C-alpha positions in Angstrom: -25.9 -5.9 -33.1 -22.5 -7.4 -33.4 -21.3 -10.1 -31.0 -19.1 -7.7 -29.2 -21.9 -5.2 -28.6 -24.2 -8.0 -27.4 -21.6 -9.3 -25.1 -21.0 -5.8 -23.7 -24.7 -5.4 -23.1 -24.9 -8.7 -21.3 -22.1 -7.6 -19.0 -23.8 -4.3 -18.2 -27.1 -6.1 -17.5 -25.3 -8.7 -15.3 -23.5 -5.9 -13.3 -26.8 -4.0 -12.8 -28.6 -7.2 -11.6 -25.7 -8.0 -9.3 -25.8 -4.5 -7.9 -29.5 -4.7 -7.2 -28.9 -8.0 -5.4 -26.2 -6.5 -3.2 -28.3 -3.5 -2.4 -31.3 -5.6 -1.4 -29.0 -7.9 0.7 -27.5 -4.8 2.4 -30.9 -3.3 3.2 -32.2 -6.6 4.6 -29.1 -7.4 6.7 -27.8 -3.9 7.5 -28.2 -4.3 11.3 -26.4 -7.6 11.3 -23.6 -6.5 9.0 -22.8 -3.2 10.5 -20.8 -4.4 13.6 -19.0 -7.0 11.5 -18.1 -4.6 8.8 -16.9 -2.0 11.4 -14.7 -4.7 12.9 -13.2 -5.6 9.5 -12.4 -2.0 8.6 -11.0 -1.3 12.1 -8.7 -4.3 11.8 -7.6 -3.3 8.3 -6.9 0.3 9.4 -5.0 -0.8 12.5 -3.0 -3.2 10.4 -2.2 -0.5 7.8 -1.3 1.9 10.5 1.0 -0.6 12.2 2.6 -1.3 8.8 3.2 2.3 8.1 4.7 2.9 11.6 6.9 -0.1 11.5 10.5 0.9 11.9 12.9 -1.6 10.5 16.3 -1.9 12.1 19.2 -1.8 9.7 21.1 -5.0 9.2 24.4 -5.0 10.8 
């Protein structure tokens, strides 16, 4: 294998291992994370909605 192929394989393995870690953490802490994640997404959608509905007054 060339250095590029070996590096690409390393990246793929690292991403898979990180994904497994995140999945296990989510399964273990799902009950704790759910309200916090809901609050984060609600805040983000409220902020985005306010940003889209913002009416700027023309300078003058």
